[in-house]
N, C-alpha and C positions, 0 to 999 in steps of 0.2 A: 486770385483767391487762394487761401492757404489750404493745405490738405485737410486739416481739421474742419474747416468751414465746408469744404466739399463733402465731407462725411456727415455733415449736420451737427457737428459739435458746437455747443454754445458755452460761453464762459461769462461770468460776471466780474472776472478779474482781468483787466486789460493791461497790456505791457506799459510800464512806466518808462517813457523814452528819456527821462532825465538820468538814467543810469543807476538809480537807487533801488531797483527792483530786488536785486540779490540781497541787499542790506535789509529791506523790509521783510522779505521772506524769512531771513535768518532770525529777525526779531520776532516774527509771528511764531516760528518754530520754538524759540526759547520760551516765550510766554505760554505756549501750549504745553511744553514739557514741564513747566512749573505749575500747571493747572490754573493759570490765570487767563487763558484764552482758549476758547473752544470753537469748533466748527460743527454746527448742528447737522446731523445726518438724518435725512428724511426717510431713507430706505436703501436697501441693497437688492441687487438682482444679478443672476449669473450673466456672464458676458454674452452668452448665446441669446439672451433676452434683451439685447440692446435696443431693439426696435420699440419694445414696450416702454423701456426707460426713456427713450427719446420722446415718445408720445406723452408720457407723464410730464416730462420736463417742459414741453411746449404748451402744456395746459395752463401754465403759470399759476398753478394751485399748490405747488410744492413749497414748503417752508424748510429749507435745508438742502443739503447735497444728496444727489443720488449716486451711489457707488456701484460700479460694475465690477464684479468679482470673477477671477479666473476659474 
């Protein structure tokens, strides 16, 4: 089990084992910089409140990403 999984981190982006992950991420970043691609942010929370963010994420009612801020 990975360290992230042990900490309860979930992701909807899985590693592309074909070796194209870096290329895809670079393309996503380019499109985002051009304003042609966006990632919806459902909310933010301070890092200290990660337990609440995890609970919200696991509710499966979130439409977008939850960002933990330092």
